[in-house]
Wavefront OBJ file of the C-alpha trace (Angstrom):
o trace
v 81.022 94.672 99.798
v 80.395 95.055 103.529
v 78.680 98.319 104.544
v 79.679 97.986 108.209
v 81.470 101.132 109.425
v 83.722 102.014 112.342
v 80.725 103.869 113.829
v 78.682 100.625 113.802
v 81.446 98.826 115.701
v 81.797 101.762 118.121
v 78.044 101.684 118.900
v 78.108 97.901 119.401
v 81.087 97.996 121.771
v 80.282 101.289 123.511
v 83.705 102.661 122.566
v 84.787 105.731 120.624
v 85.424 105.571 116.880
v 89.070 106.499 117.548
v 89.513 103.572 119.943
v 87.904 101.203 117.429
v 90.181 102.484 114.656
v 93.342 102.095 116.777
v 92.298 98.596 117.881
v 91.674 97.404 114.318
v 95.007 98.846 113.191
v 96.762 97.088 116.104
v 98.157 100.360 117.394
v 99.589 100.759 120.882
v 97.888 102.352 123.894
v 95.145 99.878 124.899
v 94.687 96.562 126.658
v 94.559 93.239 124.817
v 91.015 92.741 126.164
v 89.839 95.980 124.492
v 91.524 95.014 121.245
v 89.889 91.560 121.296
v 86.455 93.017 122.074
v 86.675 95.364 119.070
v 87.988 92.656 116.741
v 85.297 90.179 117.821
v 82.585 92.776 117.216
v 84.050 93.620 113.787
v 84.099 89.952 112.769
v 80.567 89.380 114.098
v 79.180 92.384 112.192
v 80.997 91.406 108.984
v 83.342 94.411 108.807
v 85.504 94.539 105.647
v 89.079 94.568 106.991
v 90.267 95.572 103.501
v 89.134 99.114 104.340
v 92.139 99.379 106.648
v 94.474 99.016 103.665
v 93.735 102.455 102.279
v 96.380 105.142 102.505
v 100.005 105.594 101.491
v 102.531 103.036 102.677
v 105.237 104.756 104.736
v 106.551 101.840 106.836
v 107.100 98.201 105.886
v 107.985 95.365 108.276
v 110.290 92.688 106.786
v 109.465 89.490 108.685
v 111.874 86.555 108.654
v 111.200 83.268 110.436
v 113.804 82.647 113.150
v 114.700 79.310 111.499
v 115.969 81.332 108.512
v 117.837 83.827 110.706
v 120.916 81.569 110.797
v 124.437 81.474 109.370
v 123.319 78.880 106.799
v 120.318 80.916 105.594
v 121.694 84.465 105.826
v 123.680 84.298 102.527
v 120.301 83.939 100.799
v 117.997 86.168 102.859
v 120.467 89.011 103.443
v 120.482 89.947 99.720
v 116.652 89.624 99.671
v 116.514 92.125 102.556
v 119.025 94.337 100.748
v 116.819 94.348 97.625
v 113.787 95.306 99.713
v 115.781 98.094 101.429
v 116.877 99.415 98.032
v 113.265 99.582 96.791
v 112.096 101.225 100.032
v 114.851 103.831 99.888
v 113.846 104.702 96.341
v 110.207 105.165 97.423
v 110.959 107.015 100.672
v 109.657 104.126 102.813
v 111.064 103.086 106.216
v 111.848 99.350 106.499
v 112.156 97.486 109.798
v 113.503 93.942 110.187
v 111.771 91.486 112.549
v 112.861 87.880 113.165
v 109.963 85.832 114.573
v 109.455 82.256 115.720
v 106.255 80.152 115.821
v 105.831 80.566 119.584
v 106.599 84.294 119.658
v 103.844 86.952 119.878
v 104.150 88.126 116.272
v 101.139 90.467 116.552
v 102.833 92.181 119.491
v 105.860 92.852 117.271
v 103.583 94.243 114.549
v 101.937 96.589 117.061
v 105.351 97.688 118.333
v 106.664 98.572 114.845
v 103.274 99.782 113.528
v 103.997 99.106 109.830
v 101.586 100.023 107.052
v 102.435 96.806 105.189
v 104.171 93.461 105.794
v 106.753 91.525 103.768
v 107.090 87.881 104.908
v 110.291 86.201 103.695
v 110.581 82.407 103.572
v 108.548 79.785 105.377
v 105.925 80.684 107.988
v 103.480 78.343 109.716
v 99.892 78.608 108.368
v 98.617 79.808 111.753
v 101.164 82.658 111.828
v 100.139 83.754 108.318
v 96.451 83.564 109.285
v 97.090 85.765 112.347
v 98.993 88.292 110.224
v 96.224 88.310 107.612
v 93.692 89.235 110.311
v 95.663 92.428 110.989
v 94.216 93.705 107.703
v 97.393 95.281 106.332
v 98.751 94.723 102.794
v 100.991 91.639 102.882
v 103.258 89.888 100.376
v 105.070 86.554 100.723
v 108.639 86.347 99.360
v 110.103 82.887 98.643
v 106.839 81.349 99.865
v 103.506 80.556 98.248
v 100.122 80.068 99.855
v 96.620 80.170 98.426
v 94.928 83.514 99.049
v 98.180 85.485 99.459
v 100.140 87.670 97.061
v 103.625 86.217 96.535
v 106.874 86.383 94.563
v 109.118 83.342 94.081
v 112.061 82.221 91.973
v 111.159 79.534 89.429
v 112.000 76.726 91.840
v 110.501 73.960 89.727
v 112.421 75.045 86.624
v 115.616 75.357 88.675
v 115.305 71.832 90.058
v 114.689 70.579 86.542
v 117.720 72.398 85.055
v 120.072 71.167 87.797
v 119.005 67.527 87.389
v 118.968 67.710 83.597
v 122.519 69.090 83.662
v 123.761 66.180 85.795
v 122.067 63.630 83.527
v 123.545 65.281 80.419
v 126.988 65.020 82.044
v 126.491 61.240 81.943
v 125.560 60.672 85.580
v 123.421 57.563 86.144
v 122.561 57.719 89.865
v 121.426 61.269 90.605
v 120.394 61.867 94.209
v 118.677 64.831 95.820
v 119.291 66.223 99.284
v 116.138 68.054 100.443
v 115.071 69.992 103.466
v 111.516 69.775 104.801
v 109.031 69.472 101.929
v 106.649 71.651 103.960
v 108.684 74.535 102.491
v 107.168 75.578 99.173
v 110.525 76.318 97.506
v 112.033 72.937 98.484
v 108.894 71.086 97.441
v 109.010 72.756 94.011
v 112.732 72.026 93.555
v 112.018 68.392 94.372
v 109.218 68.339 91.778
v 111.644 69.697 89.169
v 114.166 66.989 90.109
v 111.571 64.234 89.646
v 110.266 65.708 86.392
v 113.764 65.790 84.874
v 114.286 62.119 85.773
v 110.892 61.219 84.304
v 111.532 63.109 81.053
v 114.921 61.384 80.702
v 113.246 57.993 81.344
v 115.447 57.440 84.401
v 114.068 55.307 87.227
v 113.373 57.409 90.334
v 114.975 55.447 93.167
v 113.429 56.496 96.517
v 116.728 55.633 98.259
v 118.331 58.506 96.332
v 115.977 61.127 97.819
v 117.119 62.051 101.316
v 115.696 64.734 103.610
v 118.524 66.293 105.610
v 117.793 65.753 109.309
v 117.710 68.884 111.476
v 120.672 68.488 113.810
v 121.501 72.024 114.847
v 123.449 74.794 113.146
v 126.367 72.680 111.908
v 126.818 70.268 109.027
v 126.050 67.071 110.990
v 122.699 66.558 109.260
v 124.249 66.886 105.789
v 127.066 64.517 106.738
v 124.511 61.965 107.947
v 122.541 62.292 104.690
v 125.662 61.906 102.534
v 126.809 58.923 104.591
v 123.521 57.170 103.829
v 123.793 57.926 100.089
v 127.387 56.724 99.840
v 126.680 53.505 101.757
v 124.043 52.288 99.269
v 124.916 49.089 97.320
v 124.611 51.230 94.163
v 125.752 54.568 95.440
v 124.995 57.984 93.991
v 127.389 59.428 91.396
v 125.761 62.893 91.522
v 123.872 64.967 94.083
v 121.507 67.889 93.563
v 121.213 69.823 96.836
v 118.219 72.018 97.645
v 120.502 74.973 98.448
v 124.151 75.991 98.233
v 124.867 75.780 101.970
v 123.856 72.110 101.863
v 125.836 71.516 98.649
v 128.997 73.050 100.135
v 128.661 70.899 103.272
v 128.054 67.806 101.098
v 131.128 68.586 99.007
v 133.269 69.083 102.121
v 132.123 65.693 103.444
v 132.917 63.929 100.145
v 136.387 65.487 99.932
v 137.100 64.501 103.549
v 136.094 60.935 102.638
v 138.732 60.931 99.907
v 136.326 61.248 96.978
v 137.221 63.425 93.994
v 134.669 66.061 92.965
v 133.391 65.822 90.265
v 135.233 62.671 89.081
v 133.720 60.357 91.746
v 130.641 62.422 92.520
v 129.204 65.549 90.891
v 127.484 68.169 93.050
v 125.052 70.984 92.174
v 123.487 73.509 94.570
v 120.758 76.144 94.321
v 120.721 79.939 94.967
v 124.264 80.964 93.845
v 125.338 82.508 97.147
v 128.734 84.253 97.164
v 130.525 81.225 98.656
v 129.526 79.014 95.682
v 131.971 80.559 93.187
v 134.703 80.795 95.867
v 134.554 77.085 96.802
v 137.274 74.607 95.808
v 136.225 73.270 93.399
v 133.783 76.068 92.458
v 130.178 74.964 92.939
v 127.729 74.542 90.051
v 124.388 76.015 91.056
v 121.084 77.514 89.986
v 121.307 81.297 90.177
v 118.484 83.184 91.893
v 118.382 86.990 91.690
v 117.879 87.438 95.426
v 117.875 91.257 95.411
v 115.189 91.170 92.692
v 113.006 89.038 94.972
v 113.157 91.698 97.699
v 112.523 94.536 95.237
v 109.574 92.705 93.652
v 108.054 92.091 97.098
v 108.046 95.832 97.859
v 106.719 96.675 94.380
v 103.811 94.249 94.865
v 102.948 95.938 98.168
v 102.819 99.313 96.441
v 100.490 98.134 93.663
v 96.772 98.862 93.834
v 95.064 95.886 95.527
v 93.409 93.546 93.039
v 90.426 91.279 93.606
v 92.701 88.253 93.166
v 96.175 87.993 94.751
v 99.131 88.163 92.335
v 101.718 85.432 91.990
v 104.985 86.452 90.347
v 107.679 83.947 89.324
v 111.197 85.228 88.624
v 113.475 83.363 86.178
v 116.503 81.332 87.301
v 119.713 80.369 85.481
v 121.903 77.248 85.541
v 125.525 78.160 86.348
v 127.984 75.377 85.447
v 131.257 75.250 87.401
v 133.835 72.556 88.192
v 131.889 70.683 90.905
v 129.659 69.009 88.310
v 131.634 68.950 85.097
v 135.211 67.709 84.651
v 135.547 68.855 81.023
l 1 2 3 4 5 6 7 8 9 10 11 12 13 14 15 16 17 18 19 20 21 22 23 24 25 26 27 28 29 30 31 32 33 34 35 36 37 38 39 40 41 42 43 44 45 46 47 48 49 50 51 52 53 54 55 56 57 58 59 60 61 62 63 64 65 66 67 68 69 70 71 72 73 74 75 76 77 78 79 80 81 82 83 84 85 86 87 88 89 90 91 92 93 94 95 96 97 98 99 100 101 102 103 104 105 106 107 108 109 110 111 112 113 114 115 116 117 118 119 120 121 122 123 124 125 126 127 128 129 130 131 132 133 134 135 136 137 138 139 140 141 142 143 144 145 146 147 148 149 150 151 152 153 154 155 156 157 158 159 160 161 162 163 164 165 166 167 168 169 170 171 172 173 174 175 176 177 178 179 180 181 182 183 184 185 186 187 188 189 190 191 192 193 194 195 196 197 198 199 200 201 202 203 204 205 206 207 208 209 210 211 212 213 214 215 216 217 218 219 220 221 222 223 224 225 226 227 228 229 230 231 232 233 234 235 236 237 238 239 240 241 242 243 244 245 246 247 248 249 250 251 252 253 254 255 256 257 258 259 260 261 262 263 264 265 266 267 268 269 270 271 272 273 274 275 276 277 278 279 280 281 282 283 284 285 286 287 288 289 290 291 292 293 294 295 296 297 298 299 300 301 302 303 304 305 306 307 308 309 310 311 312 313 314 315 316 317 318 319 320 321 322 323 324 325 326 327 328
């Protein structure tokens, strides 16, 4: 354990202990040059930033990547935020919401809100996570996993497996998967579950049946393009597992507009069980994620005593069968 103190850093930099403390905690009221000078000295001396984590948590910042702060993503992340708010209210903690992008000064936002702890929801670039880690505050990742960080996730691999297994058991022979970027931990794990289910059922994994939805703005153009490619194959897909419900609903809309019957011509399964899934026509089969529980668990992890090794919690998921995949 490092024995370097705030006094040591103060003597090295020629600043007061109070200034050093405020700089390391990223508090307002000083120039960026002063802050950098203190941080550089702390790193050079080998200061243990974990010392900053002591004390009761009174304010938590809920960080959401701007790519998730969209109409398509909000049905998932809004309940996660609601679950976190519920846990904070119970504990008498103030929660602030911050949407950040990769090019935005995230540390400036942290200094502005001055939280005692940080909850990061969804995907964040490694460099953003590294910058946040240097702040030295307790931090938990929700719906994201990275080595060296505490995190809570739904059982994405199991969910992908259950969805694909269900389609195979319904007699489907050509099961496709629509994915987003596999840089996202949750999507990568759902894809692994999809492949494992095919392998266990001794079904050939056709690479033409795995399509990454191109990013084409806020609308459904990317999903339409992906479905067009699947339906134009010589041996076209008779079932599609989509990495989330928003994609599944867009895929189903495209198929219906093309004159296909769901599920008779093509079966469709989503993931997340957002509110619109049960309300769709036909109702969408999906893998249910307890989104509020994810938010609550994230706050609970922040409030736990820090361990030597980060915790990784996996929450169970459930296959919900509706008319979009089964015509019984």
